[in-house]
C-alpha positions as a Markdown table, in Angstrom:
| # | Residue | x | y | z |
|---|---|---|---|---|
| 1 | Met | -0.1 | -0.2 | 0.3 |
| 2 | Asn | 1.6 | 3.6 | -1.1 |
| 3 | Ile | 1.6 | 5.7 | 1.9 |
| 4 | Pro | 0.9 | 9.5 | 1.2 |
| 5 | Ser | 4.0 | 11.8 | 1.5 |
| 6 | Thr | 2.7 | 14.0 | 3.8 |
| 7 | Leu | 2.1 | 10.9 | 6.2 |
| 8 | Ala | 5.9 | 9.7 | 6.0 |
| 9 | Pro | 7.2 | 11.1 | 8.2 |
| 10 | Val | 4.6 | 9.6 | 10.8 |
| 11 | Val | 5.3 | 6.5 | 9.2 |
| 12 | Asp | 8.8 | 6.3 | 9.8 |
| 13 | Tyr | 8.4 | 7.4 | 12.8 |
| 14 | Leu | 5.7 | 4.6 | 14.2 |
| 15 | Arg | 8.0 | 2.0 | 12.4 |
| 16 | Arg | 11.4 | 2.9 | 14.7 |
| 17 | His | 9.4 | 3.8 | 18.2 |
| 18 | Val | 6.2 | 1.2 | 17.9 |
| 19 | Ser | 6.2 | -2.3 | 18.1 |
| 20 | Gln | 7.2 | -4.3 | 14.3 |
| 21 | Glu | 3.7 | -6.2 | 14.7 |
| 22 | Leu | 1.4 | -2.9 | 14.6 |
| 23 | Val | 3.8 | -0.9 | 12.3 |
| 24 | Ser | 3.4 | -3.9 | 9.2 |
| 25 | Asn | -0.3 | -2.8 | 9.0 |
| 26 | Glu | 0.0 | -0.4 | 7.0 |
| 27 | Arg | -3.4 | 0.5 | 6.6 |
| 28 | Leu | -4.3 | 0.8 | 10.5 |
| 29 | Ile | -0.8 | 3.4 | 10.7 |
| 30 | Val | -2.5 | 5.4 | 8.2 |
| 31 | Leu | -6.0 | 5.1 | 10.0 |
| 32 | Leu | -4.0 | 6.1 | 12.8 |
| 33 | Cys | -2.8 | 9.2 | 11.7 |
| 34 | Ala | -5.6 | 10.5 | 9.7 |
| 35 | Thr | -7.7 | 10.5 | 13.2 |
| 36 | Gly | -4.7 | 12.2 | 14.8 |
| 37 | Ile | -4.8 | 14.6 | 12.0 |
| 38 | Leu | -8.6 | 15.0 | 12.7 |
| 39 | Val | -8.3 | 15.4 | 16.9 |
| 40 | Leu | -6.2 | 18.2 | 15.9 |
| 41 | Leu | -8.1 | 20.1 | 13.5 |
| 42 | Ser | -11.0 | 19.6 | 15.9 |
| 43 | Ser | -9.1 | 20.9 | 18.5 |
| 44 | Ile | -8.2 | 23.8 | 16.8 |
| 45 | Tyr | -11.5 | 24.5 | 15.3 |
| 46 | Gly | -13.1 | 24.1 | 18.9 |
| 47 | Phe | -10.5 | 26.8 | 20.0 |
| 48 | Trp | -10.9 | 29.2 | 17.7 |
| 49 | Ser | -14.9 | 29.0 | 18.5 |
| 50 | Leu | -14.3 | 29.9 | 21.6 |
| 51 | Thr | -11.9 | 32.4 | 21.1 |
| 52 | Thr | -14.5 | 34.0 | 18.6 |
| 53 | Gln | -17.1 | 33.9 | 21.3 |
| 54 | Met | -14.9 | 35.8 | 23.9 |
| 55 | Ser | -14.3 | 38.3 | 21.4 |
| 56 | Gly | -17.8 | 38.9 | 20.8 |
| 57 | Gln | -18.4 | 39.5 | 24.5 |
| 58 | Leu | -15.8 | 41.5 | 25.2 |
| 59 | Thr | -16.7 | 43.6 | 22.4 |
| 60 | Ala | -21.0 | 43.8 | 23.7 |
| 61 | Ser | -18.9 | 44.7 | 27.1 |
| 62 | Lys | -17.2 | 47.6 | 26.1 |
| 63 | Ala | -20.3 | 48.4 | 24.3 |
| 64 | Gly | -22.4 | 48.5 | 27.2 |
| 65 | Leu | -20.3 | 50.2 | 29.5 |
| 66 | Ala | -19.4 | 52.5 | 27.3 |
| 67 | Arg | -22.9 | 53.4 | 27.2 |
| 68 | Leu | -23.2 | 53.4 | 31.5 |
| 69 | Gln | -20.9 | 55.5 | 31.4 |
| 70 | Ala | -22.4 | 58.3 | 29.0 |
| 71 | Glu | -25.5 | 58.0 | 30.7 |
| 72 | Val | -23.1 | 58.3 | 34.4 |
| 73 | Thr | -21.1 | 61.4 | 33.1 |
| 74 | Gly | -24.2 | 62.9 | 31.5 |
| 75 | Asp | -26.9 | 65.1 | 32.4 |
| 76 | Ala | -29.7 | 62.6 | 32.6 |
| 77 | Trp | -29.2 | 61.6 | 35.9 |
| 78 | Pro | -29.3 | 64.4 | 37.3 |
| 79 | Lys | -32.6 | 65.4 | 35.8 |
| 80 | Arg | -34.1 | 61.8 | 36.8 |
| 81 | Val | -33.4 | 62.5 | 40.1 |
| 82 | Glu | -35.0 | 65.8 | 40.1 |
| 83 | Thr | -38.2 | 65.1 | 38.6 |
| 84 | Thr | -37.9 | 61.8 | 40.9 |
| 85 | Gln | -38.2 | 64.6 | 44.3 |
| 86 | Val | -40.9 | 66.7 | 42.4 |
| 87 | Leu | -43.0 | 63.7 | 42.0 |
| 88 | Lys | -42.2 | 62.3 | 45.4 |
| 89 | Ser | -42.8 | 65.8 | 46.7 |
| 90 | Glu | -46.5 | 65.8 | 44.8 |
| 91 | Leu | -47.3 | 62.6 | 46.4 |
| 92 | Ser | -46.7 | 63.5 | 50.0 |
| 93 | Val | -48.9 | 66.4 | 49.4 |
| 94 | Arg | -51.6 | 64.3 | 48.7 |
| 95 | Leu | -51.0 | 62.0 | 51.6 |
| 96 | Trp | -53.6 | 62.4 | 55.4 |
| 97 | Asp | -51.9 | 65.0 | 57.2 |
| 98 | Ala | -52.0 | 64.9 | 60.8 |
| 99 | Ala | -49.8 | 64.8 | 63.8 |
| 100 | Thr | -50.4 | 61.3 | 65.3 |
| 101 | Pro | -52.4 | 58.3 | 63.5 |
| 102 | Gly | -55.7 | 59.4 | 66.3 |
| 103 | Leu | -55.7 | 62.6 | 65.1 |
| 104 | Ala | -55.8 | 61.2 | 61.4 |
| 105 | Glu | -58.4 | 58.5 | 62.1 |
| 106 | Ala | -60.6 | 61.6 | 63.6 |
| 107 | Gly | -60.0 | 64.1 | 60.8 |
| 108 | Phe | -60.6 | 61.2 | 58.1 |
| 109 | Glu | -64.0 | 60.2 | 59.4 |
| 110 | Thr | -64.9 | 63.8 | 60.4 |
| 111 | Trp | -64.2 | 64.4 | 56.5 |
| 112 | Leu | -66.6 | 61.7 | 55.5 |
| 113 | Arg | -69.4 | 62.9 | 57.8 |
| 114 | Thr | -68.9 | 66.6 | 56.4 |
| 115 | Arg | -69.7 | 64.8 | 52.9 |
| 116 | Phe | -72.5 | 63.0 | 54.0 |
| 117 | Ser | -74.2 | 66.0 | 56.0 |
| 118 | Lys | -73.8 | 68.5 | 53.1 |
| 119 | Tyr | -75.4 | 66.4 | 50.8 |
| 120 | Gly | -78.6 | 65.7 | 53.2 |
| 121 | Gly | -77.6 | 62.4 | 53.7 |
| 122 | Val | -76.6 | 60.8 | 57.6 |
| 123 | Pro | -74.2 | 57.8 | 57.8 |
| 124 | Gln | -75.7 | 55.0 | 60.6 |
| 125 | Gln | -71.8 | 53.4 | 61.2 |
| 126 | Ile | -68.3 | 54.7 | 60.5 |
| 127 | Gln | -65.5 | 52.1 | 60.9 |
| 128 | Ile | -61.8 | 53.5 | 60.7 |
| 129 | Thr | -59.1 | 50.4 | 60.1 |
| 130 | Arg | -55.4 | 50.7 | 59.7 |
| 131 | Ser | -52.8 | 48.6 | 57.7 |
| 132 | Pro | -49.4 | 48.7 | 56.2 |
| 133 | Ala | -49.4 | 50.1 | 53.1 |
| 134 | Ala | -49.0 | 47.4 | 49.7 |
| 135 | Gly | -48.1 | 47.6 | 46.3 |
| 136 | Arg | -49.8 | 45.9 | 44.0 |
| 137 | Asp | -48.7 | 42.3 | 44.0 |
| 138 | Gly | -49.7 | 42.4 | 48.0 |
| 139 | Gln | -46.1 | 43.0 | 49.6 |
| 140 | Thr | -45.0 | 46.2 | 51.4 |
| 141 | Thr | -41.8 | 46.8 | 50.3 |
| 142 | Pro | -39.2 | 49.2 | 52.6 |
| 143 | Thr | -40.3 | 52.4 | 50.0 |
| 144 | Leu | -43.5 | 51.8 | 51.7 |
| 145 | Ala | -42.6 | 50.8 | 55.8 |
| 146 | Asp | -43.4 | 54.6 | 56.9 |
| 147 | Leu | -47.2 | 54.5 | 55.0 |
| 148 | Gln | -50.2 | 52.8 | 56.5 |
| 149 | Arg | -53.3 | 52.6 | 54.3 |
| 150 | Met | -56.4 | 54.0 | 56.9 |
| 151 | Thr | -59.5 | 52.7 | 55.3 |
| 152 | Ala | -63.5 | 53.5 | 56.6 |
| 153 | Lys | -65.9 | 51.3 | 56.5 |
| 154 | Val | -69.1 | 53.4 | 55.8 |
| 155 | Ile | -72.7 | 51.9 | 56.1 |
| 156 | Gly | -75.6 | 54.0 | 55.4 |
| 157 | Pro | -79.1 | 54.6 | 53.9 |
| 158 | Phe | -78.5 | 54.3 | 50.3 |
| 159 | Asp | -79.6 | 57.3 | 48.5 |
| 160 | Gln | -78.3 | 57.6 | 44.8 |
| 161 | Thr | -78.0 | 61.7 | 44.8 |
| 162 | Val | -75.9 | 61.7 | 48.2 |
| 163 | Ile | -73.9 | 58.8 | 46.8 |
| 164 | Val | -72.8 | 60.5 | 43.2 |
| 165 | Gln | -72.3 | 63.7 | 44.8 |
| 166 | Ile | -69.7 | 62.3 | 47.5 |
| 167 | Leu | -68.2 | 60.2 | 45.0 |
| 168 | Ala | -67.6 | 63.4 | 43.0 |
| 169 | Asp | -66.1 | 64.9 | 45.9 |
| 170 | Ile | -63.3 | 61.9 | 46.6 |
| 171 | Ala | -62.4 | 62.3 | 43.0 |
| 172 | Glu | -62.2 | 65.8 | 43.2 |
| 173 | Ala | -60.2 | 65.7 | 46.8 |
| 174 | Asp | -56.6 | 67.1 | 47.1 |
| 175 | Lys | -55.8 | 64.4 | 49.2 |
| 176 | Leu | -55.7 | 60.5 | 47.7 |
| 177 | Ile | -58.7 | 59.3 | 48.6 |
| 178 | Val | -59.6 | 55.6 | 47.1 |
| 179 | Val | -62.8 | 53.9 | 47.4 |
| 180 | Asp | -61.9 | 50.2 | 47.4 |
| 181 | Arg | -66.1 | 48.8 | 47.7 |
| 182 | Val | -69.6 | 49.5 | 46.7 |
| 183 | Ile | -72.2 | 47.4 | 47.9 |
| 184 | Val | -75.9 | 47.8 | 47.3 |
| 185 | Arg | -78.5 | 45.9 | 49.6 |
| 186 | Ala | -82.3 | 46.8 | 47.6 |
| 187 | Gly | -85.0 | 45.9 | 49.5 |
| 188 | Leu | -87.5 | 48.2 | 52.2 |
| 189 | Asn | -84.7 | 49.5 | 53.8 |
| 190 | Ser | -82.0 | 49.9 | 51.0 |
| 191 | Arg | -78.4 | 50.6 | 52.1 |
| 192 | Ile | -75.1 | 51.2 | 51.3 |
| 193 | Glu | -71.9 | 50.0 | 52.7 |
| 194 | Met | -68.7 | 51.1 | 51.2 |
| 195 | Asp | -65.2 | 50.5 | 51.9 |
| 196 | Ile | -62.7 | 54.3 | 51.8 |
| 197 | Ser | -59.1 | 54.2 | 52.2 |
| 198 | Thr | -56.4 | 57.0 | 52.1 |
| 199 | Phe | -52.8 | 57.2 | 53.4 |
| 200 | Ile | -50.9 | 58.1 | 56.2 |
| 201 | Arg | -47.2 | 58.5 | 56.7 |
| 202 | Thr | -46.3 | 57.0 | 60.2 |
| 203 | Gly | -42.5 | 57.7 | 60.4 |
| 204 | Glu | -43.0 | 61.0 | 60.9 |
| 205 | Ser | -44.9 | 64.0 | 62.0 |
| 206 | Asn | -46.7 | 65.7 | 58.4 |
| 207 | Val | -48.1 | 69.1 | 58.9 |
| 208 | Gly | -49.6 | 70.8 | 55.9 |
| 209 | Ala | -53.1 | 71.2 | 54.2 |
| 210 | Lys | -56.0 | 69.3 | 55.3 |
| 211 | Ala | -58.8 | 68.4 | 53.0 |
| 212 | Lys | -60.7 | 70.4 | 51.6 |
| 213 | Pro | -64.1 | 70.9 | 54.5 |
């Protein structure tokens, strides 16, 4: 069997260092040499692929770092901080103002009774409870740690005109007031049940404008 000239040095090496029984099978020698070459080529290709992939990742990382540096050194972040502070101030003003939680509850109840009285309604019961403020997922985050949700359960006779006027006042209030639930019970003595909530800050005393009477 004629051995390719490219494999001749390898075959010569095997004949000098490997047993004569093995080198006598020239077909096996060629097969071993070809296998070695394939392994070598595969290793080279794998190394090249890994190098190309790492080079691409490095390029992407450099581009991301350049964008981040541009944002940090630019004026975008100071503007965002300023906008956030303004928004925070606006939202803080809409929290229910009171020196203590007890005064907050009394003030909220007074505000609700004033609304009913203004339009000729008389609530039979107003029961106020407080609970930790929670996000949409129901969890209390660190940013909400010093806020409490103050909820008033209002029960009274159902009068459509009175309820519509009260809901309009709630929508236009300068404080953040939310109607959580409205239940109308029909019958001879029809009545309405409403859950109305607002928010107070417990971490510090709040002094500011009260809700419009």
